[in-house]
C-alpha positions in Angstrom: 7.5 42.9 81.6 5.9 44.9 79.2 7.1 46.1 75.9 8.7 42.6 75.5 7.2 40.0 73.1 5.8 37.0 74.5 7.3 33.9 73.2 4.1 31.6 71.0 4.3 28.2 70.6 4.8 27.1 67.1 1.4 26.1 65.3 1.2 22.8 64.1 0.8 21.7 60.7 -2.9 22.4 59.6 -3.4 24.2 62.7 -5.0 27.6 63.0 -4.6 30.6 65.2 -7.7 30.5 67.4 -7.3 26.7 67.6 -4.2 27.2 70.1 -6.5 28.7 72.9 -7.9 25.3 74.6 -11.8 26.2 75.3 -11.9 29.8 73.6 -14.6 29.7 70.6 -13.4 31.5 67.5 -13.0 34.8 66.8 -14.4 36.3 70.4 -11.3 36.7 73.2 -11.4 36.5 76.7 -13.1 39.4 78.8 -11.1 41.9 80.5 -10.3 41.5 84.4 -12.3 43.9 86.6 -10.6 47.2 87.1 -8.5 47.0 83.9 -9.9 49.5 80.9 -8.6 49.0 77.2 -6.7 51.9 76.2 -7.0 53.5 72.5 -5.1 51.2 69.5 -3.1 53.0 67.5 -3.6 54.2 63.9 -3.7 51.5 61.5 -3.0 53.4 57.9 -6.0 53.1 55.4 -6.8 49.9 54.1 -8.9 49.4 50.3 -12.6 48.5 51.1 -13.6 44.6 51.3 -15.1 42.8 48.9 -18.8 42.8 48.4 -20.7 40.4 51.1 -18.1 40.1 53.4 -18.2 42.1 56.8 -15.3 42.7 59.9 -16.0 40.5 62.9 -16.1 43.1 66.2 -12.6 42.1 68.4 -14.1 40.9 71.8 -13.2 42.7 75.1 -10.2 42.1 77.0 -10.4 39.8 81.1 -12.0 42.2 83.3 -9.3 44.3 85.3 -6.4 43.7 82.2 -5.2 46.4 79.8 -3.5 46.7 77.3 -0.1 48.4 77.2 1.1 50.4 74.1 2.7 47.6 71.6 6.6 47.2 71.4 8.3 47.3 67.6 8.2 44.1 65.6 10.7 42.7 63.6 11.6 44.0 60.3 9.2 43.2 57.7 9.0 43.1 54.2 9.0 47.2 52.7 5.9 48.6 53.1 3.8 46.5 55.6 3.2 47.1 59.0 2.4 44.6 62.0 1.0 46.2 65.0 3.1 44.0 67.9 1.5 41.8 70.6 0.4 43.8 74.2 2.2 41.9 77.0 0.8 39.7 79.7 0.4 41.2 83.3 1.8 40.2 86.1 0.6 37.0 87.4 -1.5 36.2 84.3 -0.1 33.0 81.9 -1.5 31.1 79.0 -3.7 28.4 78.9 -2.1 24.8 79.5 -2.3 24.6 76.0 -0.4 27.3 74.8 2.6 26.5 77.9 4.7 24.0 75.8 8.1 24.2 75.8 8.5 25.3 72.0 7.2 28.3 73.4 10.5 30.3 71.8 9.6 29.6 68.3 7.0 32.0 68.5 8.4 35.3 67.0 9.7 33.3 64.3 6.2 31.2 63.6 4.6 34.1 63.5 6.2 36.3 61.1 6.2 32.7 59.1 2.6 33.2 59.2 2.3 36.8 58.2 4.5 36.5 55.1 2.9 33.4 53.9 -0.6 35.2 54.2 0.5 38.2 52.6 2.5 36.2 49.4 -0.6 34.2 48.2 -3.2 37.0 48.7 -3.6 39.1 46.0 -6.2 41.6 47.1 -5.6 44.0 49.8 -7.8 44.5 52.8 -8.8 42.8 56.3 -9.0 39.1 55.3 -5.0 39.3 53.9 -4.1 40.1 57.0 -5.9 37.8 59.3 -5.0 34.0 57.7 -8.5 32.5 59.5 -10.7 35.2 57.8 -9.8 34.1 54.2 -12.2 32.0 52.3 -12.4 28.5 53.1 -11.1 27.1 50.2 -8.3 29.4 50.1 -7.2 28.2 53.2 -7.6 24.1 52.4 -5.4 25.0 49.4 -3.2 26.3 51.3 -2.6 23.5 54.4 -2.3 20.7 51.6 1.6 22.6 51.3 4.2 21.5 53.5 7.2 24.0 55.3 10.2 21.9 53.4 8.2 20.8 49.4 10.5 17.9 49.8 8.4 16.2 52.1 5.8 16.3 49.6 2.0 16.8 49.5 0.2 16.3 52.9 -2.2 13.6 52.5 -4.6 14.4 55.4 -4.7 18.1 54.1 -5.3 17.0 50.5 -8.4 14.6 51.4 -9.9 17.3 52.9 -9.3 19.7 50.0 -10.8 16.8 48.3 -13.9 15.9 50.5 -14.8 19.9 50.4 -14.7 19.9 46.9 -16.8 17.0 46.1 -19.5 18.6 48.8 -19.3 22.1 47.0 -18.6 20.9 43.3 -19.6 24.4 42.2 -16.2 25.6 43.9 -14.3 23.9 42.1 -13.6 26.7 39.6 -12.1 28.9 42.0 -10.2 25.7 43.6 -8.4 25.3 40.6 -7.6 29.0 39.3 -6.3 29.6 42.9 -4.1 26.7 42.5 -3.0 28.3 39.3 -2.2 31.0 41.2 0.1 29.7 43.5 1.8 27.8 40.7 2.1 30.6 38.1 3.3 32.4 41.7 6.1 29.2 42.6 7.2 28.5 38.7 8.2 32.5 38.6 10.6 32.2 41.5 11.6 28.8 40.9 10.2 27.3 43.6 10.4 23.8 41.6 8.9 21.8 44.4 5.9 23.6 45.3 5.5 23.1 41.7 5.1 19.6 41.7 2.7 19.7 44.3 0.0 22.0 42.8 0.2 19.6 39.7 0.0 16.6 42.1 -2.9 18.4 43.8 -4.4 19.4 40.5 -4.5 15.6 39.1 -5.8 14.5 41.9 -9.1 16.5 42.0 -9.0 16.1 38.3 -9.0 12.1 39.0 -11.8 12.6 42.1 -14.1 14.8 40.6 -17.4 13.5 38.5 -17.6 13.4 35.0 -20.6 16.2 35.0 -18.3 19.1 37.0 -14.4 18.5 35.8 -15.3 21.0 32.9 -14.7 23.5 35.6 -10.8 22.4 36.7 -10.4 21.6 32.7 -10.0 24.9 31.9 -7.3 25.6 34.4 -5.8 22.8 34.4 -5.0 23.2 30.9 -3.9 26.5 30.9 -0.9 25.8 33.8 0.3 22.9 31.3 0.9 25.4 28.5 3.0 27.7 31.3 4.6 24.4 32.2 5.7 23.3 28.3 6.5 27.1 28.0 8.8 26.9 30.2 12.6 26.2 29.6 13.2 22.9 32.0 12.9 19.7 30.4 11.8 18.1 33.5 8.9 20.9 34.0 7.9 19.8 30.2 7.4 16.4 31.5 5.7 16.8 34.5 3.0 18.6 32.1 2.9 15.8 29.9 2.2 12.6 32.6 -0.8 14.9 34.3 -1.8 15.9 30.4 -1.5 11.4 29.4 -3.4 11.4 33.1 -6.3 13.4 31.5 -6.9 12.1 28.5 -7.3 8.6 29.9 -10.1 10.3 31.7 -13.5 9.6 30.0 -15.5 12.6 30.1 -19.6 12.3 29.3 -20.3 16.3 28.1 -18.2 17.7 25.5 -16.6 20.6 25.6 -16.8 23.2 22.4 -14.8 25.8 23.0 -11.3 23.5 24.0 -8.4 23.2 21.8 -5.2 21.0 21.6 -3.8 22.9 18.6 -0.9 24.2 21.2 -0.3 20.8 23.0 -0.1 19.0 19.4 2.8 21.6 18.2 4.3 21.3 21.5 4.2 17.8 21.9 5.6 17.2 18.3 8.5 20.0 19.3 9.5 17.5 21.9 9.7 14.5 19.1 12.1 16.4 17.4 14.2 17.4 20.7 18.4 17.1 20.2 19.4 17.7 23.5 23.3 17.0 24.1 22.8 14.6 26.4 21.2 11.4 24.9 19.6 10.2 27.8 18.0 13.3 28.6 17.3 13.4 24.8 15.4 10.0 24.4 13.2 10.8 28.3 12.3 14.0 25.8 11.4 12.5 22.9 9.4 9.8 24.8 7.3 11.9 26.5 6.6 14.1 23.5 5.2 10.9 22.0 3.1 9.6 24.8 1.8 13.8 25.1 0.7 13.0 21.3 -0.7 9.8 22.4 -2.7 10.8 24.8 -4.3 14.1 22.0 -5.2 10.8 19.3 -6.7 9.3 22.6 -8.7 12.3 23.9 -10.3 14.1 20.7 -9.7 11.0 18.4 -13.5 9.6 19.7 -15.4 12.5 20.2 -16.8 14.3 16.8 -17.7 17.1 18.7 -13.9 17.8 19.7 -11.6 19.5 18.1 -10.5 17.7 14.3 -7.1 15.9 14.7 -7.3 14.0 11.3 -7.1 17.9 10.0 -4.2 17.3 7.6 -2.4 20.4 9.4 -2.5 18.6 12.9 -1.4 15.2 10.9 1.5 17.1 8.8 3.1 17.7 12.6 2.3 14.4 14.3 3.1 11.8 11.9 6.3 13.3 10.6 7.7 13.1 14.8 6.6 9.5 14.9 8.5 8.5 11.8 11.5 10.5 12.8 12.0 8.6 16.0 11.1 5.6 14.3 14.0 6.6 11.5 16.3 6.9 14.4 15.7 3.2 15.8 16.5 1.6 12.5 19.6 3.3 12.0 21.2 2.8 15.5 21.5 0.4 18.0 21.5 2.9 21.1 18.5 2.9 23.1 16.1 5.1 21.8 11.7 6.2 22.0 11.6 3.5 18.7 9.0 1.3 20.5 6.4 4.1 22.1 6.7 5.9 18.7 5.3 2.4 17.1 3.0 1.3 19.6 1.4 5.7 19.5 1.7 5.4 15.4 -0.5 1.8 15.6 -2.9 3.5 17.9 -3.3 6.2 15.8 -4.1 4.5 12.4 -6.1 2.1 14.3 -8.4 4.8 15.1 -8.6 6.6 11.4 -12.0 5.8 9.9 -12.7 5.5 6.1 -12.2 9.4 5.4 -9.2 10.1 7.6 -6.9 7.6 5.5 -5.9 9.7 2.8 -5.1 12.5 5.8 -2.7 10.1 7.7 -0.8 8.6 4.4 0.0 11.6 3.0 2.4 13.0 5.7 4.3 9.9 5.5 4.9 9.9 1.3 5.7 13.4 1.8 8.3 12.5 4.8 9.5 9.7 2.7 10.5 11.8 -0.5 12.4 14.4 1.8 14.4 12.2 3.3 15.2 10.4 0.1 14.0 7.4 1.9 12.7 5.4 -0.9 16.3 4.3 -1.8 16.8 2.4 1.1 13.2 0.7 1.0 13.9 -0.9 4.1 12.7 1.7 6.2 9.9 2.6 3.8 8.5 -1.0 3.5 8.7 -0.9 7.4 6.7 1.9 7.5 4.0 0.3 6.0 4.0 -2.5 7.0 2.9 -0.9 10.6 0.1 0.9 8.4 -1.2 -2.0 6.9 -0.8 -4.1 10.0 -2.7 -1.7 11.5 -5.4 0.0 9.5 -8.9 -1.7 9.3 -8.7 -4.2 7.0 -11.7 -2.7 4.8 -10.0 0.5 4.3 -6.6 -1.4 2.8 -7.1 -0.3 -0.7 -7.4 3.3 -0.2 -3.2 2.9 1.2 -2.7 1.2 -2.4 -4.5 4.0 -4.3 -2.6 6.6 -2.7 0.9 4.7 -3.2 -0.2 4.0 -6.8 -0.5 8.0 -7.0 2.4 8.7 -5.7 4.0 6.2 -8.0 2.8 7.8 -11.4 3.5 11.5 -9.7 7.1 10.4 -9.1 6.9 9.2 -12.8 10.2 11.3 -13.7 12.0 10.4 -10.5 15.3 8.4 -10.6 15.0 5.1 -10.9 15.9 4.2 -7.3 12.7 6.1 -5.7 10.2 4.6 -8.4 11.7 1.0 -7.2 11.4 1.7 -3.7 7.5 2.5 -4.1 6.9 -0.4 -6.5 8.9 -2.6 -3.7 6.5 -1.0 -0.7 3.3 -1.5 -3.1 4.4 -5.6 -3.7 4.7 -5.9 0.5 1.8 -4.1 0.9 -0.4 -6.2 -1.0 1.6 -9.7 0.7 0.4 -8.1 4.0 -3.4 -7.4 3.2 -4.2 -10.2 0.4 -8.4 -10.1 0.9 -9.1 -6.4 0.2 -6.0 -4.6 -0.6 -6.7 -4.2 -4.3 -10.2 -2.7 -3.6 -12.9 -1.9 -6.0 -10.3 -0.4 -9.1 -8.8 -3.8 -10.0 -7.7 -3.0 -13.3 -6.5 0.3 -12.4 -4.1 -1.2 -10.6 -2.8 -3.2 -13.2 -3.1 -0.8 -15.6 -0.8 1.8 -13.9 2.1 -0.7 -13.1 2.1 -1.9 -16.9 2.1 1.9 -18.0 5.6 2.5 -15.4 6.9 -0.7 -17.3 6.4 1.1 -20.5 8.2 4.5 -19.0 10.8 2.4 -17.9 11.6 0.6 -21.0 11.4 4.0 -22.8 13.8 5.7 -20.0 16.0 2.2 -20.5 16.7 3.1 -24.7 16.9 6.9 -24.0 19.3 6.6 -20.9 17.4 9.8 -19.3 13.8 9.5 -17.2 12.8 12.9 -18.3 11.7 14.1 -21.8 14.2 17.5 -20.9 17.4 15.0 -21.4 19.4 16.4 -18.2 18.7 13.7 -16.2 20.3 10.4 -17.0 19.7 6.8 -15.9 21.3 3.8 -16.6 20.3 0.5 -18.0 21.0 -1.4 -14.5 18.7 0.9 -12.5 15.7 0.4 -15.1 16.0 -2.5 -15.0 15.8 -3.3 -11.1 12.7 -1.3 -11.6 11.3 -3.5 -14.6 12.0 -6.6 -12.1 10.2 -5.1 -8.8 7.2 -4.1 -11.2 6.5 -7.7 -12.1 7.4 -9.0 -8.9 4.7 -6.6 -7.4 2.2 -7.7 -10.5 2.4 -11.4 -9.4 1.6 -10.3 -6.1 -1.2 -8.0 -6.4 -2.4 -10.9 -8.7 -2.5 -13.4 -6.0 -4.9 -11.5 -4.0 -7.5 -11.7 -6.7 -9.7 -14.3 -7.0 -9.9 -16.8 -9.5 -12.2 -15.0 -12.4 -10.2 -11.9 -11.8 -7.3 -13.4 -12.6 -8.8 -14.3 -15.8 -9.7 -11.0 -16.6 -6.1 -9.7 -15.4 -4.5 -12.1 -17.8 -6.7 -10.7 -20.5 -6.0 -7.7 -19.9 -2.4 -7.7 -19.6 -2.3 -9.8 -23.0 -4.8 -6.6 -24.8 -1.4 -4.5 -23.6 1.0 -6.6 -25.6 1.9 -5.0 -28.6 1.3 -7.8 -31.8 3.6 -7.4 -35.0 1.2 -7.4 -38.0 -1.4 -6.6 -36.3 -1.4 -3.6 -34.6 0.2 -1.2 -36.1 1.0 1.4 -33.0 4.3 -0.7 -30.9 5.5 1.3 -27.9 5.6 4.1 -27.7 7.6 6.9 -30.1 10.6 7.5 -28.3 10.9 3.1 -28.0 11.0 2.0 -31.7 11.0 -1.4 -32.4 13.6 -2.6 -30.2 11.4 -0.8 -27.9 8.4 -2.7 -28.9 10.4 -5.8 -28.0 11.0 -5.1 -25.0 7.5 -4.4 -23.8 6.4 -7.8 -25.3 9.1 -9.4 -22.9 8.2 -7.6 -19.7 4.2 -7.7 -20.4 4.9 -11.6 -20.5 7.0 -11.6 -18.0 4.2 -9.9 -15.9 1.6 -12.5 -17.3 3.9 -15.1 -16.3 3.6 -13.7 -12.7 0.2 -14.0 -12.9 -0.4 -17.6 -14.5 1.9 -19.3 -11.4 -0.1 -19.1 -9.0 -3.3 -19.2 -11.3 -5.3 -22.6 -10.0 -8.4 -23.1 -11.8 -10.1 -26.9 -12.5 -11.3 -25.9 -16.0 -8.8 -26.2 -18.7 -11.7 -24.1 -20.9 -12.0 -21.3 -18.4 -8.1 -20.8 -17.8 -7.7 -20.7 -21.5 -9.9 -19.2 -23.2 -9.9 -18.8 -26.9 -9.6 -14.5 -26.7 -6.5 -15.5 -24.2 -5.2 -18.9 -26.4 -5.0 -17.6 -29.6 -3.3 -14.1 -28.9 -1.1 -15.8 -26.7 0.2 -19.0 -29.3 0.5 -16.4 -31.6 3.8 -15.6 -30.2 5.6 -18.8 -30.4 6.4 -17.5 -33.8 8.4 -14.8 -32.9 12.1 -14.7 -33.7 12.7 -13.2 -30.2 14.2 -17.1 -28.7 13.3 -15.3 -24.9 9.8 -14.7 -25.9 9.1 -17.9 -27.2 10.4 -19.4 -23.9 8.3 -17.5 -22.0 5.6 -18.7 -24.3 6.1 -21.8 -23.0 6.1 -21.6 -19.5 3.1 -19.4 -19.7 1.5 -22.7 -21.0 2.9 -24.9 -18.9 2.1 -22.9 -15.6 -1.7 -22.7 -17.0 -2.3 -26.4 -17.8 -0.3 -28.1 -14.8 -3.0 -28.0 -12.0 -1.3 -30.8 -9.5 1.9 -28.7 -9.8 4.5 -31.2 -11.2 6.2 -29.1 -13.7 8.8 -28.5 -11.1 9.5 -32.0 -10.8 9.5 -32.3 -14.9 11.6 -29.4 -15.1 14.2 -31.9 -14.7 12.9 -35.2 -16.3 15.8 -37.6 -18.2 15.5 -40.8 -19.2 16.4 -41.7 -16.0 12.9 -39.7 -14.6 11.1 -42.1 -12.1 7.3 -41.1 -12.6 6.3 -41.8 -9.0 7.2 -39.1 -7.6 4.6 -37.4 -10.0 1.1 -36.3 -7.9 -0.9 -38.6 -11.3 -4.5 -38.1 -11.3 -6.2 -41.3 -10.5 -9.6 -40.4 -12.2 -10.5 -39.9 -16.1 -10.3 -37.0 -17.7 -13.3 -34.8 -17.0 -15.9 -33.7 -19.7 -14.7 -30.0 -19.5 -10.6 -31.2 -20.5 -12.2 -33.6 -22.9 -13.8 -30.5 -25.1 -10.5 -28.5 -24.3 -8.7 -31.0 -26.3 -11.0 -31.8 -29.3 -11.2 -27.2 -29.0 -7.6 -26.8 -29.3 -5.3 -29.6 -28.7 -4.6 -29.3 -32.5 -3.2 -25.8 -32.5 -0.9 -26.6 -29.4 0.7 -29.4 -31.4 1.2 -27.5 -34.5 3.0 -24.9 -32.6 4.9 -27.0 -31.0 6.0 -28.4 -33.9 7.1 -25.2 -35.5 8.7 -24.1 -32.3 11.2 -27.2 -33.3 12.0 -25.8 -36.3 13.0 -22.2 -35.4 17.2 -22.0 -35.7 17.3 -20.2 -32.7 16.0 -22.8 -30.1 18.1 -23.4 -27.3 18.4 -26.2 -25.3 16.3 -24.0 -22.3 13.2 -24.0 -25.6 13.5 -28.3 -25.9 13.9 -28.4 -21.7 10.9 -26.2 -22.0 9.0 -28.3 -24.7 9.4 -31.7 -22.7 7.8 -30.2 -19.7 4.9 -29.0 -21.8 4.4 -32.4 -23.4 4.5 -34.1 -20.0 2.6 -32.1 -18.5 -0.5 -32.6 -21.0 -0.1 -35.7 -20.8 -0.6 -35.9 -16.8 -2.9 -33.8 -16.8 -5.3 -34.5 -19.6 -4.9 -38.6 -19.3 -6.9 -39.9 -22.4 -6.3 -42.3 -24.9 -7.1 -40.0 -28.0 -4.6 -37.3 -26.7 -1.9 -40.2 -25.5 -2.1 -41.1 -29.9 -2.1 -38.0 -30.8 1.4 -37.2 -28.9 3.2 -40.2 -29.7 2.3 -38.8 -33.5 3.4 -35.4 -32.9 7.0 -37.1 -31.4 7.1 -38.9 -34.2 6.7 -36.1 -36.5 9.5 -34.5 -34.6 12.2 -37.3 -34.9 11.4 -37.4 -39.0 11.4 -33.6 -38.7 15.1 -34.1 -37.0 16.4 -36.7 -39.8 15.3 -34.3 -42.8 17.7 -32.2 -44.7 15.1 -29.9 -46.1 15.0 -27.7 -42.7 18.4 -26.1 -41.7 18.8 -27.3 -38.3 22.2 -26.6 -37.0 23.7 -30.1 -35.0 23.0 -28.6 -31.6 19.1 -28.6 -32.8 19.0 -31.7 -34.4 20.3 -33.6 -31.6 17.9 -31.3 -28.7 15.0 -32.9 -31.1 16.0 -36.5 -30.9 16.7 -36.0 -26.9 12.8 -34.7 -26.8 11.8 -37.6 -28.3 13.6 -39.7 -25.7 12.5 -38.1 -22.5 8.8 -37.8 -23.8 8.5 -41.5 -24.7 10.7 -42.6 -21.5 8.0 -40.4 -19.4 4.9 -41.8 -21.6 5.9 -45.8 -21.2 5.8 -45.3 -17.4 2.3 -43.8 -17.3 0.2 -46.6 -18.8 0.8 -48.1 -21.8 1.5 -51.9 -22.1 5.0 -53.0 -21.6 5.7 -53.8 -25.1 5.8 -50.2 -25.3 8.1 -49.9 -22.5 11.0 -52.6 -23.7 10.7 -50.8 -26.8 12.0 -47.6 -25.6 14.0 -49.0 -23.0 16.0 -50.9 -25.8 16.5 -47.8 -28.1 17.5 -45.5 -24.8 20.1 -48.0 -24.3 21.8 -48.1 -27.7 21.7 -44.7 -27.5 23.5 -44.4 -23.7 26.4 -46.8 -24.9 27.1 -45.8 -28.8 25.2 -42.4 -29.1 24.6 -40.0 -26.0 24.6 -36.8 -27.7 20.8 -37.9 -28.7 20.2 -38.0 -24.9 19.8 -34.9 -22.7 22.1 -35.1 -20.1 24.9 -34.3 -22.8 22.7 -31.6 -24.7 21.0 -29.6 -22.2 24.1 -28.4 -20.7 26.4 -25.3 -21.2 28.8 -27.4 -22.9 26.8 -30.0 -24.7 29.3 -32.5 -26.7 28.5 -32.7 -30.4 29.6 -34.9 -32.7 31.6 -33.4 -35.6 30.6 -32.7 -39.0 27.1 -33.6 -40.0 24.3 -35.7 -37.6 23.8 -39.2 -38.6 21.5 -41.5 -36.8 21.1 -45.3 -37.5 17.8 -47.1 -37.5 18.9 -48.8 -34.1 18.9 -45.4 -32.6 15.4 -44.5 -33.5 11.8 -44.8 -32.2 9.9 -46.7 -34.9 6.4 -46.4 -35.8 5.2 -50.1 -36.8 7.1 -51.4 -33.3 5.1 -49.2 -31.3 1.7 -49.5 -32.9 2.4 -53.4 -32.6 3.3 -53.1 -29.2 0.0 -51.4 -28.6 -1.8 -53.6 -30.4 -4.5 -55.0 -28.2 -5.0 -52.3 -25.7 -7.3 -49.9 -25.5 -5.5 -47.9 -27.7 -5.8 -50.1 -30.4 -9.3 -48.6 -31.3 -7.3 -46.0 -32.4 -5.4 -47.5 -35.0 -6.2 -45.7 -38.2 -5.4 -42.3 -36.6 -1.9 -43.5 -35.1 -1.2 -44.8 -38.7 -1.6 -41.5 -40.3 1.4 -39.4 -40.0 1.2 -35.9 -38.2 1.6 -33.1 -40.7 0.8 -29.4 -39.2 -1.2 -27.5 -41.1 -0.1 -23.6 -42.2 -2.6 -21.3 -41.7 -3.6 -17.8 -42.0 -2.2 -17.0 -39.3 1.4 -18.0 -40.2 0.9 -15.5 -43.2 0.6 -12.1 -41.2 3.7 -12.0 -40.6 3.6 -12.9 -36.8 6.7 -14.5 -36.9 8.9 -12.0 -38.9 10.5 -9.2 -36.6 8.7 -5.9 -37.1 11.7 -4.7 -38.9 11.5 -7.6 -41.7 7.5 -5.9 -42.4 9.1 -3.0 -43.1 11.3 -3.6 -45.3 9.1 -6.0 -47.0 6.5 -3.2 -47.5 9.3 -1.1 -48.8 10.9 -3.7 -51.2 7.8 -4.4 -52.9 6.7 -0.5 -53.2 10.3 -0.5 -55.0 9.4 -3.1 -57.4 5.9 -1.7 -58.5 7.8 1.5 -59.2 10.8 0.4 -61.1 9.6 -3.0 -63.0 5.7 -2.3 -64.9 5.3 -5.7 -66.3 2.6 -5.6 -68.9 -0.6 -7.6 -68.1 -2.6 -9.8 -70.7 -5.3 -8.3 -72.3 -8.1 -9.9 -70.5 -7.6 -12.7 -67.3 -8.9 -15.8 -67.2 -11.7 -15.8 -64.3 -12.0 -19.2 -62.5 -13.6 -20.0 -59.0 -10.6 -19.4 -57.4 -10.1 -16.0 -58.5 -13.4 -15.1 -57.5 -13.1 -17.0 -54.0 -9.8 -15.2 -53.4 -11.8 -11.7 -54.6 -14.2 -12.3 -52.2 -11.7 -13.7 -49.0 -9.2 -10.7 -49.5 -11.4 -8.1 -47.8 -8.3 -6.5 -46.3 -7.4 -6.4 -42.4 -9.8 -5.9 -40.1 -8.7 -2.9 -39.1 -9.1 -1.1 -42.3 -13.0 -2.8 -42.7 -13.6 -1.5 -39.1 -12.7 2.3 -40.3 -14.3 2.1 -43.0 -17.5 0.9 -41.8 -17.1 3.7 -38.9 -16.6 6.8 -41.8 -19.6 5.4 -43.6 -22.5 5.1 -40.6 -20.5 8.8 -39.5 -21.3 10.0 -42.8 -24.8 8.4 -43.4 -25.6 10.0 -39.5 -24.1 13.6 -40.5 -24.4 14.3 -44.2 -27.0 15.7 -45.9 -29.6 13.7 -47.9 -29.1 14.9 -51.0 -25.1 14.2 -50.8 -26.2 10.7 -49.1 -29.4 10.3 -52.2 -26.5 11.3 -54.9 -24.2 8.4 -53.3 -26.6 6.1 -53.9 -27.3 7.0 -57.0 -23.5 6.9 -58.5 -23.6 3.2 -57.1 -26.5 2.3 -57.9 -25.1 3.2 -62.0 -22.0 1.8 -61.7 -23.7 -1.7 -61.0 -25.7 -1.4 -63.8 -23.0 -0.6 -65.5 -21.3 -3.9 -64.7 -24.7 -5.5 -65.3 -24.7 -3.7 -68.7 -20.9 -5.8 -69.3 -22.4 -9.4 -68.4 -25.1 -9.0 -70.2 -24.0 -8.5 -73.5 -21.3 -11.1 -73.1 -24.3 -13.2 -72.4 -26.4 -12.6 -75.4 -24.1 -11.9 -77.8 -24.8 -13.6 -80.7 -21.9 -16.0 -82.4 -20.0 -14.9 -84.9 -20.9 -16.0 -88.5 -19.0 -17.8 -90.9 -18.7 -15.1 -93.5 -17.2 -12.8 -91.3 -19.8 -10.5 -91.0 -21.6 -9.9 -88.0 -25.8 -10.1 -87.5 -27.8 -7.2 -86.7 -27.7 -6.8 -83.3 -31.5 -7.1 -81.7 -32.9 -4.9 -79.2 -32.6 -6.7 -75.8 -35.5 -7.1 -74.2 -34.4 -4.9 -70.5 -33.7 -1.9 -72.9 -37.1 -1.9 -74.5 -39.4 0.8 -73.7 -43.0 0.2 -72.8 -45.4 3.0 -72.4 -46.0 4.0 -69.0 -50.0 2.7 -69.7 -48.4 -0.8 -70.4 -46.6 -1.3 -67.1 -48.3 -2.5 -64.2 
């Protein structure tokens, strides 16, 4: 009846208003019946002008005979909005069949919802905002993807329509994205989070479906939407935005965007990695989301040089600490943490780093470890750099080593625990990358480590690790650091080829201060004690390098430039230095790694356990024997004469002699070794040397073990019988002459003086007789000559004296010269020996070099007149000396009467006229 609002059926999902009337075209309406006229319409409020290009279609006429009555009032709408009421149908009129449905009673409510929806999503005014059917198609398609209930999710059928429209008209992508972003912003402000998720899902599907050429039309709106979600205070929105960004990062773009910036995302994702939410589960989820976001940023930017440079230090200082915090949390707790995702992201970041980006990636790691004092724990620092060394490209690994070395120098005045942690990380990093970790600056690496050793010795002696004397350190801490540095030197040496190891050994040898040769020993703070400590530390470093040195040529392994200064340390008074030198020599000569088995050699040792050399001695080995063997024998002999030698020294000497016998299997060498050992036996029996009972017993035990080993290496059986008899007698009546009772912590020594009977000695005549008839008999003349070491100038250089003894000796000589003035004879008798000593006494090499340099500098810089005067003075001095000599030669003999004959003018003093001189 008139005045009432008819009941319209509720529209189905995706159905528009004109589609309710079957057979009626849109937007025309059926004509009015005959006799009916359209009454005047009520006046509408003034509307704003429509956008350019949009016209309002004309209203169709009603069916004939139908008039539109006055409009009744509508239900209440939002403030300021009025909707005209629909007219009621005349009697006898009915809706088309498709409209007459059972749900017509819901029409008023549905109409109200449609009006509100239209008004909600239409910002500008106009007729399009009032009539939903007149809105742009892309907006209608976007609106259709949203369901009535957000829990139902995205309307897939309508989403397919929207996707098809976007692909068909790619120029509309920017409008579609802008409208989706607009709806999402409105729903976000009204806390409709369900519709927010639907809008993000729709944008993701559009991104994945669009071609690479047109994706830039969507990206700006998409990224602005993500920024809006990340700025919100809801964690689930942060994770939603992160997931969307990761999907976007996995899309490969052919056309780069130069104006795109990811600074906000780097900062926000890094902040999420530091989340401190009260709920542990939620905290882990947020951190994992932030890590995945950083991983997406890296993937999106690292391969495109035209994108933002993610390797800049300002970005790395945000990304790297955010990753390390989560990696550190995992190592400190057993609870579930995002460490696994962190490690994956960290490895991917480092794996994509190019040569010029390594430094920017490593520097934040060092800063993070410094600021959180993580060097002292060492385990986390080692774990970090293990990940780094395994992840970066092999050819770039030496850059990491250089960064660590520079950081070690920068922390030279830090506590010993910090320096030890850095050194240990260096050692582990060198072990991981064994092919290119050192890089081109090989000697610089070892120079830095040796410098740290010297500084540590200074700190250990002074008790402070700074020059101001404010920060204390302990000997135990510095000792730990020194051990770590020595271990690291060995680790780096293992990564080098053989020829570079030889250079490193020569380099270290040149750094060792030698008393009597290098006047400047150590640093001013170290003093004499510090110099000895530096010698010990550097020799230990040299031992680390030599233990893994493998060379088939001993002339290459032990050149004269290396062997001579090394042997000079066997004459030092410090027993630790002598023991280190013996160990270094053994490790360099031992090419078949028998030293470990021979270290426990005794009179019951079985030679079959050794890896013996089957072929004859090579030509290079024969040259080495002839060139250096006598020098080796002499230092072995002098080492046994040292009173401070312990059982460790004799054990090292046994190993050295046994390795020589095994490695250099030569008849000449065996004969010389027998002569040397027999000379050592005589040394132990002599009363001229002030050796203790322990030293004498140690020398006798050394002789017994050597002859036992030698008798099994090839000499004829009679020699083995003689050696066995002597050893059995000692086991029965003189066990203190065997290594079992001497080479131990509590040796069993006889009381009083040591007396050794003839039955307990190895007899030279019986050994010579045992070797008769064998290949060794060709060296009988050599064998019958007792071995006597020749003292050389090396023994007179005060090398075997300590530095204090050298200084005190010089002081004593000065005092004697100042107090006692002896009367010299009027004329010294000049002999050939005097002239020879005068010629050879040319001073030290350093003094001669200094004088030569001064002379060269003078001739280069002094004026010509000064040089001429200097040469003239030297000529005059030479002439005067010659005159004295000539006077002695031509002086006439004295006459019997006592009167001297008148002296005639010498020929060379006669002056001839100028015309007579030709």
